[in-house]
C-alpha positions as CSV (number, residue, x, y, z in Angstrom):
1,M,13.2,-19.2,-9.5
2,P,12.8,-16.1,-7.3
3,P,10.7,-16.4,-4.1
4,G,8.1,-14.0,-5.5
5,W,7.2,-16.4,-8.3
6,L,6.9,-19.2,-5.8
7,L,4.5,-17.1,-3.7
8,R,2.5,-16.1,-6.8
9,D,2.1,-19.8,-7.5
10,V,0.7,-20.4,-4.1
11,Y,-2.1,-17.9,-4.8
12,A,-2.7,-19.4,-8.2
13,A,-3.1,-22.9,-6.9
14,V,-6.3,-24.7,-7.7
15,D,-7.2,-25.7,-4.1
16,H,-6.1,-25.5,-0.5
17,A,-4.1,-28.7,-0.6
18,H,-2.2,-27.7,-3.7
19,A,-1.4,-24.3,-2.2
20,R,-0.1,-26.0,1.0
21,R,2.2,-28.2,-1.1
22,L,3.5,-25.1,-3.0
23,L,4.0,-23.3,0.2
24,T,6.2,-26.2,1.4
25,V,8.2,-25.8,-1.9
26,F,8.6,-22.1,-1.1
27,Y,9.9,-22.8,2.4
28,Q,12.4,-25.3,1.1
29,W,13.6,-22.9,-1.6
30,C,14.1,-20.2,1.1
31,A,16.0,-22.6,3.4
32,N,18.4,-23.5,0.5
33,A,19.0,-19.9,-0.5
34,E,20.8,-19.1,2.8
35,V,20.1,-15.4,2.3
36,A,19.1,-13.4,5.4
37,E,16.4,-11.4,3.7
38,V,14.9,-14.5,2.1
39,T,14.9,-16.3,5.5
40,R,13.2,-13.4,7.1
41,L,10.5,-13.5,4.3
42,A,10.0,-17.2,4.9
43,K,9.5,-16.5,8.6
44,T,7.0,-13.8,7.9
45,I,5.0,-15.9,5.5
46,A,5.1,-18.8,8.1
47,A,3.6,-16.5,10.7
48,W,0.8,-15.6,8.3
49,Q,0.4,-19.1,6.8
50,D,-3.2,-19.5,7.9
51,E,-4.2,-16.2,6.4
52,V,-2.3,-17.0,3.1
53,L,-4.0,-20.3,2.8
54,A,-7.4,-18.9,3.8
55,Y,-7.5,-17.1,0.4
56,H,-8.3,-20.5,-1.2
57,H,-11.7,-20.8,0.7
58,E,-13.4,-17.7,-0.7
59,R,-10.9,-16.2,-3.2
60,L,-11.2,-12.9,-1.4
61,S,-8.5,-10.5,-0.3
62,N,-8.4,-7.4,1.8
63,G,-5.9,-5.8,-0.6
64,P,-8.2,-3.1,-1.8
65,T,-9.0,-2.1,1.8
66,E,-5.3,-2.0,2.6
67,A,-4.6,0.1,-0.5
68,M,-7.3,2.6,0.5
69,N,-5.8,2.8,4.1
70,L,-2.4,3.5,2.6
71,L,-3.7,6.2,0.4
72,V,-5.5,7.9,3.3
73,K,-2.3,7.8,5.4
74,K,-0.3,9.3,2.6
75,I,-2.8,12.1,2.0
76,K,-2.8,12.9,5.8
77,R,1.0,13.0,5.7
78,V,0.9,15.4,2.7
79,G,-1.5,17.6,4.8
80,H,1.5,18.5,7.0
81,G,-0.3,18.0,10.3
82,F,-3.4,20.1,9.6
83,T,-6.3,18.5,11.3
84,N,-9.3,20.5,10.0
85,S,-11.7,17.8,9.1
86,A,-13.7,20.1,6.9
87,N,-10.6,20.4,4.7
88,N,-9.4,16.9,5.0
89,R,-12.6,15.2,4.0
90,P,-12.8,16.7,0.5
91,R,-9.1,16.1,0.0
92,L,-9.5,12.4,0.9
93,L,-12.6,12.0,-1.3
94,L,-10.9,13.7,-4.2
95,H,-7.8,11.5,-4.1
96,C,-9.7,8.3,-3.4
97,G,-11.8,8.8,-6.6
98,V,-15.2,9.5,-4.8
99,T,-17.5,12.1,-6.2
100,W,-19.7,14.2,-4.0
101,Q,-22.2,17.0,-4.2
102,D,-21.0,20.2,-2.7
103,Q,-22.8,23.5,-2.1
104,P,-22.4,25.9,-5.0
105,T,-20.4,29.1,-4.3
106,A,-22.5,32.1,-3.5
107,R,-22.4,34.8,-6.2
108,L,-21.3,38.2,-5.3
109,R,-23.9,41.0,-5.5
110,G,-22.7,44.2,-7.1
111,K,-19.2,45.3,-7.9
112,P,-16.4,44.2,-5.6
113,R,-14.9,47.1,-3.6
114,P,-11.1,47.6,-3.5
115,I,-9.5,46.7,-0.3
116,A,-6.9,49.5,-0.1
């Protein structure tokens, strides 16, 4: 069973004690795998063990917030370093799915004159 499935089982556990037991199973599986990347994953999860197990108290996650932060960073990267906040704010709102009221464009009076 891949380690991702074992971690998914930790979050699907019915209570905190069950999640802790499943996390121990995950650590044992990673130790037996003897793969550098899996060992590094186990060390990372061990460092965040309290936060992983805290999910079982309230069943809340900051995943949506982290997703929004990632989207904002990606949009700023696509902006190629332009820092005009008047332009960045509508771009962020548009990509993040927020609707807003904007001033309507002023209509031209009379016929436009040729430039050249």
